[in-house]
Phi, psi and omega in degrees: 000155181289141179272160174287136182244149176226165179245130173076200183290140179066237180278343185085007181281124180275086185300314183301313182294317181297314182296315181299316181293319180294317179294318179297320179296323179289321184285324193310309184299312181292318181296319179296317180296314181295316182295317181296316180292321179298317179299317180293319179297313180296323178297317180290322176299317178298318180296317179296321179297315177296323180295317179296322179296319179292321176299319180298320177297316180296322180296329176298321178291328179292323180298321179296319182283335181289332178277139180292346180304324181297339184247354181245010177297146182233150172253146177236114182244130178244149183284341180214094184278003171280341178264319183210143174243150184221148173222147184235137177266184184289342181272355182288140176270144178292146181172170180241131184231152174243136179211165173217147180265108183274327181198152175262156175286149177219156180257128185294139172231130177244140180234138180280169170298166181284137172245157186306307177218176179289344180264001179296136178288132181263313182151158181257165180138222182215139175254118174263115187246133174248126180233101185066241179258007184251136177242139174210161184235152179229121177274133180243109183263160177300138183086348178230037186244021176284167178302320179295315180297321181292319176303311182294323181293321178294315183295330183258006185295140175293133179089357178294121183279000180134009175293130182248132178254134177223170176238129176249121179266093182267178179294336180276347183137192181265135182238136171275126181242127176251132178245129183298161182291337181199171180280168178101153183296332182288348181263013181299155184251143167228146184228131176235117180271124175254108185273159178281123182289152178288160180294152181290329183242129179268129178250118181303137177082356181245125180289124183294146181277018183282199183300132180270000182194219182225085181296341181293351176293350179258012179289145170208122176240119180307128179084358180292151184277336182221079180264124175298317175285132183251148179280118175271318175226128183285157171276112186221148176271153169287147182220131176229159169251120181240110183050041177089354180258139178271128178232143179236158178210139179293342176242180178275012179248131176245106185256352182238004182298318177230130181305127176080003183239137176246127178249135176235113181276138185244337183204138179272140177207077186309130176087346180281123186280134176234133178260142178238123183240118178258120182230164171295140179269075182294332179297321179293319178294316179298320179297318180296321179290319178297322178293324176299313181298316181296319179294319178295315182296324178296317179295315182295320179295320178296318177298318178301316181292316184292331184255005184282161172219127180261107182293336180288309181271349183058036178253128181255151175293162184299330181243029179295127182081001181284128184293324181296311181295319180296319180293320179298315179300320179294318180295318179299316179298319180295316181296321181298324186261004180266129180288154180271121179294137177090350179274169177301139185300329181264009177208056181242013178213163180294327181299322180287344175274348181105014180245116184237156182260135178281131185298320186282313186261338183081357179282163184261146171236151184244128170273096187301320181297313179297313182298313181296323179294319179293318180297327182288334187238343187222046183300320181298319181287328175294320177299319178297322182297319186262316195268179179082176184287344181243006181285175182299323181296315178294321180296314176298318181300317179296318179299313183290328176300324179297339179259316193255355180288172181294343177247014185279179184298317183294319179294322177299315179293320179296321179298319178296320180293322178295321177296319178295320179298322178294318179295320179295323177296321178294321177297321179296319179294319178296321178296317179300318180296315181295320180290327176296318178293319179296319178301315181296319180295315179298319181296320179296316182293315182286333175293319177296318178298320180299318179296318180297314179296325178296321177296317177301321181294318179296317179297318179300318180296319180296314180297321180298318180295317181294318180295326180295325180290330182280342185276000000 
């Protein structure tokens, strides 16, 4: 009779291969479903993240237009900026001015007569110093009355408003130099030396404790005829002629000569005429509007891509069929084409400004000629169209906040997707656990089957041998 046959060791049953194939077959449907859904969830989360980032960029352009600064910027042009530089704020009125720089401001410097060295004793007593409207005193004691000691005492004196003392070692000797706390005539310095009087009674052989020198060499009285301290640099105000009027400033900056305009004089040239022209900064406004258009187009293009479907390749965008993306695209289109209530009837929409929406793509195009002409003649009305709490910029901002804020629609949808991704991850872990248990059960069962088949094979071999002996 024919014998029972087996393949390989034992029964010849390939337990590993059988178990692996059975477990894979069991896993495949659930694993495929979880993986496909996880991929879609992650794709949508990524798409929402990119969409929020683009909305944030667009909102930055809206903030610029919502502020009136974008429409009230001014340019300040001078005919000779080596003499004077100018800048204009939003409060400046447009106009043409004539000016000349008659003098620059300077900071007073006083220098003492020459002393042999910086350690030479000057004299004891007290220096009463006036610096602008501030007065302070410096006591000079015996043994601490050198030029160096006096310099240090002035610099560290209580009440010193900023007068700085230095020593210049020139070929003629050492000089004490005082520099005023600030520029301008009002910051001028005066110095009065109060010397220590000699004792009333002279005692032979005893050095009197009186003045060891002549501290009065540091005296300076403005306008005095014989001042030991000499003026190296005078205390002077800057002076300009503006449309025939004389104006002065303690510094080289004139911030109140023209409302909203700051002038900084750099070089004096008495009588030389400089023209100053204050104009609307239409270039800045145009740039802000162009950035708005670019930001809107980037957002609209991204929405088009995310919601598209290519029938040829059968490839869909990450948010194809998504209600949130479709609603956002619809709202943007509506806002672009909605007129602004309260604005001029012939300038209450973007189309009348020269900005129109393309029917197919929804992106904006700009009629540069029309836009520049409106900006040149109707800047105030353009500002009304965009800025303020009820302008187009604010209106767009409110709409987009409803989508992109931390409590907006996109975050709500993203939160749901993150929860779903977490649930899918848990399902994947549960599937892995179940498949591990199934693998163990199958191995146990097939190992037992393998042993049984191996026994059958041994019995078959024994019977075959016995039958052979009987034949």
